[in-house]
C-alpha positions in Angstrom: -18.5 -2.2 19.0 -18.5 -2.0 15.2 -15.8 -1.1 12.7 -16.8 -0.5 9.1 -14.1 0.0 6.6 -15.3 1.1 3.2 -14.0 2.2 -0.2 -13.0 0.9 -3.6 -9.8 -1.2 -3.6 -9.8 -1.0 -7.4 -9.1 2.7 -7.3 -5.7 2.9 -5.6 -5.7 4.6 -2.3 -9.5 4.6 -2.1 -9.0 1.1 -0.8 -7.6 2.4 2.5 -10.9 1.8 4.4 -11.1 -1.9 3.3 -7.4 -2.4 3.9 -7.8 -1.0 7.4 -10.8 -3.2 8.4 -9.3 -6.3 6.8 -6.1 -5.8 8.8 -8.1 -5.3 12.0 -10.0 -8.5 11.3 -6.7 -10.4 11.8 -6.2 -8.9 15.2 -7.4 -10.1 18.6 -10.3 -7.6 18.8 -12.9 -9.9 20.3 -15.3 -7.2 21.4 -15.5 -5.7 17.8 -17.6 -6.7 14.9 -15.7 -5.8 11.7 -17.3 -5.1 8.4 -15.7 -4.3 5.0 -17.7 -2.8 2.2 -17.5 -1.0 -1.1 -19.6 2.0 0.1 -22.0 3.0 2.9 -25.6 2.2 2.1 -28.9 2.6 4.0 -28.7 -1.0 5.2 -25.7 -0.1 7.4 -28.1 1.8 9.7 -29.5 -1.6 10.9 -26.0 -2.9 11.6 -25.0 0.3 13.4 -28.2 0.2 15.5 -27.1 -3.0 17.3 -23.9 -1.4 18.7 -23.0 1.2 21.3 -20.0 2.4 19.5 -19.1 2.5 15.8 -16.0 3.6 13.8 -16.2 4.3 10.1 -12.8 4.0 8.4 -12.3 5.5 4.9 -9.7 7.1 2.7 -9.2 10.8 3.1 -8.1 13.3 0.4 -6.0 16.4 0.8 -4.9 16.1 4.5 -1.3 16.9 5.5 -1.7 14.4 8.4 -1.4 10.7 8.0 -4.9 10.2 9.4 -7.7 12.0 11.3 -10.0 10.7 14.0 -13.1 12.6 15.0 -16.4 12.0 16.7 -19.5 12.5 14.6 -23.2 13.1 15.2 -26.2 12.2 13.0 -26.7 14.6 10.1 -29.2 14.9 7.3 -27.8 14.9 3.8 -28.7 17.6 1.2 -29.7 14.7 -1.1 -30.5 11.2 0.0 -29.7 8.6 -2.5 -30.0 4.8 -2.3 -26.2 4.3 -2.1 -23.0 6.1 -1.3 -24.0 7.7 2.0 -21.8 9.5 4.5 -21.4 8.3 8.0 -23.5 11.1 9.5 -26.4 10.1 7.3 -26.1 6.4 8.3 -26.3 7.6 12.0 -29.3 9.7 11.2 -31.1 6.8 9.5 -30.1 4.6 12.5 -31.7 7.1 14.9 -34.8 7.6 12.8 -35.5 4.0 11.8 -34.3 2.1 14.9 -34.2 4.7 17.7 -30.5 4.0 18.4 -27.8 6.6 18.8 -24.4 5.0 19.2 -21.3 7.0 19.8 -19.5 7.2 16.4 -16.2 8.2 15.0 -14.7 8.6 11.6 -11.1 7.5 11.0 -9.9 9.1 7.8 -6.6 7.7 6.4 -4.8 10.0 4.0 -4.2 8.7 0.5 -2.7 10.4 -2.5 -3.4 8.3 -5.6 -7.1 8.1 -6.6 -9.2 7.6 -9.7 -6.9 5.4 -11.8 -8.2 1.9 -12.1 -5.5 -0.1 -10.2 -5.3 -2.3 -7.1 -2.9 -1.6 -4.3 -2.0 1.4 -2.2 0.7 4.0 -2.9 3.7 3.9 -0.6 2.6 7.0 1.2 -0.9 5.6 1.8 0.6 2.3 3.1 2.7 4.2 5.6 -0.3 6.2 6.7 -2.3 3.0 7.1 0.4 1.7 9.4 0.2 4.8 11.5 -3.6 4.7 11.6 -3.5 1.0 12.7 -1.1 1.7 15.6 -3.3 4.6 16.7 -6.5 2.6 16.5 -5.1 -0.4 18.4 -3.9 1.8 21.2 -7.2 3.7 21.3 -9.3 0.5 21.2 -7.1 -1.0 23.9 -8.0 1.9 26.3 -11.8 1.5 25.9 -12.1 -0.3 29.2 -10.4 2.6 31.1 -12.1 5.7 32.5 -12.6 8.5 29.9 -12.1 5.8 27.2 -13.8 7.7 24.5 -11.3 10.6 24.6 -10.1 11.0 21.0 -6.5 11.7 21.8 
C-alpha cells in the first residue's frame, strides 16, 4: 500500500498533505510505503503501479468538513502538463504505461489559509489534520478485515 502526501509547506495550509504523510511515517504502518512530495508528477505513475492500493493526501479548499475521503478512478485531464497532476491523471498514466489499476482514494484535509508565503498550519487546519489522522489510522487498521475498503 502506498500513501502519497503532497503540497507546498511554504504556503500555509497547502502543507497539509506533507504534514499528514510525514506524521504517518512516524507510525507503525509497516505494510505502507509513505512518500511526501511537493506536487504530483508523471513519475508517480511508476510508484503507484507497484501497489494494490494508494491514498493521495492533499489540502482541500472550501469544505465545511474537517476532511473528505473518497475512492477515485483513472481520469484523463483536459490538459496534460509535465507537472502538477491530479490523482486521477496519475492513475490513468499508471494504467496506460504500466497496465496497473490499483484501488485508489483521495484524503482531502480542509485548510483555510493559502497563498501567503509562510510555513506552518493554521489552528483550524492543524485540528483538521488531527481528525484526518485518527480516521486514517482507524481505516488502515481495518484493512485486514472483510469489506476492508469500505470508505466509512
